[in-house]
C-alpha positions as CSV (number, residue, x, y, z in Angstrom):
1,X,0.0,0.0,0.0
2,X,2.8,2.4,0.9
3,X,4.5,1.7,-2.5
4,X,1.3,2.4,-4.4
5,X,0.8,5.6,-2.4
6,X,4.4,6.6,-3.2
7,X,3.8,5.8,-6.9
8,X,0.7,8.0,-6.9
9,X,2.5,10.8,-5.2
10,X,5.3,10.7,-7.7
11,X,3.1,10.2,-10.7
12,X,2.7,14.0,-11.4
13,X,6.5,14.3,-11.3
14,X,6.9,11.2,-13.6
15,X,4.1,11.9,-16.1
16,X,5.3,14.1,-18.8
17,X,3.4,14.1,-22.0
18,X,5.3,17.1,-23.5
19,X,6.4,15.0,-26.5
20,X,3.3,13.0,-27.1
21,X,-0.2,14.1,-28.0
22,X,-2.7,13.4,-25.2
23,X,-5.0,11.3,-27.5
24,X,-2.1,9.1,-28.6
25,X,-0.8,8.6,-25.1
26,X,-4.3,7.8,-23.8
27,X,-4.8,5.3,-26.6
28,X,-1.4,3.6,-25.8
29,X,-2.2,3.6,-22.1
30,X,-5.6,2.0,-22.8
31,X,-3.9,-0.8,-24.8
32,X,-1.5,-1.5,-21.9
33,X,-4.3,-1.3,-19.3
34,X,-6.5,-3.6,-21.4
35,X,-3.7,-6.2,-21.7
36,X,-2.9,-6.1,-18.0
37,X,-6.5,-6.4,-17.1
38,X,-6.8,-9.4,-19.5
39,X,-3.9,-11.1,-17.7
40,X,-5.5,-10.3,-14.4
41,X,-8.8,-12.0,-15.3
42,X,-7.0,-15.0,-16.9
43,X,-8.0,-14.1,-20.5
44,X,-4.6,-14.8,-22.0
45,X,-6.0,-14.9,-25.6
46,X,-7.3,-11.4,-25.2
47,X,-3.9,-10.3,-23.8
48,X,-2.2,-11.9,-26.8
49,X,-4.5,-9.8,-29.1
50,X,-2.7,-6.6,-27.9
51,X,0.6,-7.9,-29.2
52,X,1.9,-6.3,-32.4
53,X,2.3,-8.4,-35.5
54,X,6.1,-8.5,-35.0
55,X,5.6,-10.0,-31.6
56,X,3.2,-12.5,-33.0
57,X,5.8,-13.5,-35.6
58,X,8.3,-14.2,-32.9
59,X,5.7,-15.9,-30.7
60,X,3.3,-17.4,-33.3
61,X,1.1,-19.2,-30.8
62,X,-0.7,-18.3,-27.6
63,X,1.3,-21.0,-25.9
64,X,4.6,-19.6,-27.0
65,X,3.6,-16.1,-26.0
66,X,2.4,-17.2,-22.6
67,X,5.6,-19.2,-22.1
68,X,7.6,-16.0,-22.6
69,X,5.3,-13.9,-20.4
70,X,5.0,-16.3,-17.5
71,X,8.8,-17.1,-17.7
72,X,10.2,-13.6,-17.8
73,X,7.5,-11.1,-17.0
74,X,5.7,-12.2,-13.8
75,X,5.2,-8.6,-12.6
76,X,3.4,-7.8,-15.9
77,X,1.5,-11.1,-15.8
78,X,0.3,-10.8,-12.2
79,X,0.7,-7.2,-11.0
80,X,-0.6,-6.2,-7.6
81,X,-1.0,-2.7,-8.9
82,X,0.4,-0.4,-11.5
83,X,0.6,3.3,-12.5
84,X,1.6,5.1,-15.7
85,X,4.7,7.2,-15.6
86,X,6.6,9.0,-18.4
87,X,5.5,8.8,-22.0
88,X,7.2,9.9,-25.2
89,X,6.1,9.9,-28.8
90,X,8.9,8.4,-31.0
91,X,7.6,9.4,-34.5
92,X,4.1,9.8,-35.9
93,X,3.0,6.3,-34.9
94,X,5.2,5.1,-32.0
95,X,4.9,5.6,-28.2
96,X,7.1,4.7,-25.3
97,X,5.3,4.4,-22.0
98,X,6.7,3.8,-18.6
99,X,4.6,1.7,-16.1
100,X,5.5,1.4,-12.5
101,X,4.4,-2.0,-11.3
102,X,4.1,-3.7,-7.9
103,X,4.7,-7.3,-8.7
104,X,3.2,-10.4,-7.2
105,X,6.3,-10.6,-4.9
106,X,5.5,-7.1,-3.5
107,X,8.5,-5.5,-5.1
108,X,8.5,-2.5,-7.4
109,X,9.3,-2.8,-11.1
110,X,9.6,-0.5,-14.0
111,X,8.2,-1.7,-17.3
112,X,8.9,0.3,-20.4
113,X,6.5,-0.5,-23.2
114,X,6.9,0.4,-26.8
115,X,3.7,0.6,-28.9
116,X,3.0,1.3,-32.6
117,X,-0.2,2.6,-34.2
118,X,-1.6,0.0,-36.6
119,X,-3.3,0.7,-39.9
120,X,-6.7,0.4,-38.2
121,X,-5.7,3.2,-35.8
122,X,-5.3,1.0,-32.7
123,X,-2.0,0.7,-30.7
124,X,-0.3,-2.6,-30.3
125,X,2.5,-3.6,-28.0
126,X,5.8,-4.1,-29.8
127,X,7.9,-4.8,-26.7
128,X,8.4,-4.5,-23.0
129,X,11.6,-3.9,-21.0
130,X,11.3,-4.9,-17.3
131,X,13.6,-4.2,-14.5
132,X,13.5,-3.8,-10.7
133,X,12.7,-0.2,-9.9
134,X,14.9,2.0,-7.8
135,X,12.7,2.9,-4.9
136,X,13.0,5.4,-2.1
137,X,13.1,3.8,1.3
138,X,11.9,5.5,4.5
């Protein structure tokens, strides 16, 4: 609870949309949120639908995708809580979005998502970089 409160207090300092349009950032965040919620309710097929075509080429089946997620991305797969941080537009159709996550182990993580706008206008996840977050201790 304390970590989530800290994340919420720091969120205004972390959130900087100076480089990205609000609508694009909100659409990218909605994609991330929808995937995390799909994982949370156990709807892995829905979560896989938010992966970009390039990810689906690397992980061509739901089973392969979930093997990668459950093996290397437990905080993303089963977050206790999460909050959006910094975002940046990297060209006309690409967004980088930081997500601060409290993992299933109670530890803080930083996930950096990359997303690309698809021809249909939706954003899909092209990658996630995950690392233990540097947290302030009191």
